[in-house]
C-alpha positions as CSV (number, residue, x, y, z in Angstrom):
1,X,126.6,105.9,27.8
2,X,129.0,108.7,28.5
3,X,130.5,108.2,32.0
4,X,133.1,110.9,31.8
5,X,130.7,113.5,33.3
6,X,130.8,111.5,36.6
7,X,134.5,112.2,36.9
8,X,133.8,115.9,36.7
9,X,130.4,116.1,38.6
10,X,130.8,113.5,41.4
11,X,133.6,115.4,43.2
12,X,131.7,118.6,43.0
13,X,128.7,116.9,44.7
14,X,130.7,114.9,47.2
15,X,132.9,117.7,48.7
16,X,130.0,119.8,50.0
17,X,128.3,116.7,51.4
18,X,131.5,115.7,53.3
19,X,131.7,119.3,54.7
20,X,128.4,118.8,56.5
21,X,129.5,115.5,58.1
22,X,131.2,116.2,61.5
23,X,134.4,114.4,62.0
24,X,134.9,113.5,65.6
25,X,138.3,112.7,67.0
26,X,138.1,111.2,70.5
27,X,141.3,109.2,70.4
28,X,144.3,110.4,72.2
29,X,142.3,112.6,74.6
30,X,141.5,115.2,71.9
31,X,138.2,117.0,72.0
32,X,135.5,116.7,69.5
33,X,135.3,118.7,66.3
34,X,133.4,122.0,66.6
35,X,130.6,120.7,64.4
36,X,129.8,118.0,66.9
37,X,129.6,120.2,70.0
38,X,126.2,120.4,71.7
39,X,124.6,123.5,70.2
40,X,122.6,124.3,73.4
41,X,125.6,124.7,75.6
42,X,127.8,127.1,73.7
43,X,130.8,126.2,75.7
44,X,134.0,128.3,75.8
45,X,137.1,126.8,74.2
46,X,138.7,125.6,77.4
47,X,135.9,123.1,77.9
48,X,137.2,121.2,74.9
49,X,140.6,120.6,76.5
50,X,139.8,116.9,76.3
51,X,136.8,114.6,75.6
52,X,136.7,113.8,79.3
53,X,136.6,117.5,80.2
54,X,133.8,118.2,77.7
55,X,131.9,115.3,79.2
56,X,132.2,116.7,82.7
57,X,130.9,120.1,81.7
58,X,128.0,118.6,79.8
59,X,127.1,116.6,82.9
60,X,127.4,119.8,85.0
61,X,125.0,121.6,82.8
62,X,122.5,118.8,82.9
63,X,122.8,118.1,86.7
64,X,123.3,121.5,88.3
65,X,121.0,120.9,91.3
66,X,122.7,117.6,92.1
67,X,126.3,119.0,91.6
68,X,125.5,121.9,94.0
69,X,124.9,119.3,96.7
70,X,128.1,117.5,96.2
71,X,131.6,118.2,97.6
72,X,134.8,118.3,95.6
73,X,138.0,116.8,96.9
74,X,140.6,118.5,94.6
75,X,141.5,121.2,97.1
76,X,139.5,123.9,95.2
77,X,137.8,124.9,98.4
78,X,141.1,126.4,99.6
79,X,141.8,128.5,96.5
80,X,142.7,132.0,97.7
81,X,140.4,133.8,95.2
82,X,136.8,132.7,95.1
83,X,137.1,129.3,96.8
84,X,134.7,126.7,95.5
85,X,131.7,125.7,97.7
86,X,130.7,122.5,95.9
87,X,131.2,120.4,92.8
88,X,129.1,122.7,90.6
89,X,131.5,125.6,91.3
90,X,134.2,123.7,89.6
91,X,132.3,123.8,86.4
92,X,129.9,126.8,86.6
93,X,130.3,130.1,88.4
94,X,127.6,131.7,90.4
95,X,127.0,134.2,87.6
96,X,126.3,131.4,85.2
97,X,129.6,131.6,83.3
98,X,131.8,128.5,82.9
99,X,134.7,128.2,85.3
100,X,137.9,126.9,83.6
101,X,139.0,125.0,86.7
102,X,137.5,121.6,85.9
103,X,138.9,121.6,82.4
104,X,142.3,120.7,83.8
105,X,141.2,118.9,87.0
106,X,140.7,115.1,86.7
107,X,139.4,114.8,90.3
108,X,136.5,117.2,89.5
109,X,135.5,115.4,86.3
110,X,135.9,111.9,87.9
111,X,133.5,113.0,90.7
112,X,131.1,114.4,88.2
113,X,131.0,111.1,86.3
114,X,130.6,109.0,89.4
115,X,127.8,111.3,90.8
116,X,125.7,111.0,87.6
117,X,126.3,107.2,87.4
118,X,125.2,106.7,91.0
119,X,122.1,108.8,90.4
120,X,121.3,106.7,87.3
121,X,121.5,103.6,89.6
122,X,118.7,105.2,91.7
123,X,120.7,106.5,94.6
124,X,119.6,109.8,96.2
125,X,121.7,112.9,96.9
126,X,122.5,111.9,100.5
127,X,123.6,108.4,99.5
128,X,125.6,109.8,96.6
129,X,127.3,112.3,98.9
130,X,128.3,109.5,101.2
131,X,129.8,107.6,98.3
132,X,131.7,110.6,97.1
133,X,133.1,111.2,100.6
134,X,134.2,107.5,100.9
135,X,135.8,107.3,97.5
136,X,137.5,110.7,97.3
137,X,138.3,111.7,100.9
138,X,142.0,110.7,100.4
139,X,142.3,112.9,97.3
140,X,142.4,116.2,99.2
141,X,140.3,118.5,101.4
142,X,136.6,118.7,100.8
143,X,134.6,121.8,99.8
């Protein structure tokens, strides 16, 4: 049997197949490759600052009503232009566009992760709000 054709044909078949596979790099705080981003969100580039940032924005999109009821303790309520009113404002503006603030704010993303985890435990918005206040009150002023 002539096997030499495999040497020529196999790479031609393999390269396109590999191009379809998304390579995700999460180590070192780097964001995911574009091919693995959630298609439904269509996030702007700043969201992909880090994997943690991307996770926070995804949680905000999925939990907008809950985030609107939660405070943020990073000091964003005192910003001179368009102060934030709640945790949702850190991620999503009133006009539906994404706010770049949370992409570089660890407090915002940490609160987002905690809020969703507490909700998954069966806690309601009032109880979650109390937990946020207790855990983050020393981080800065509340929205």
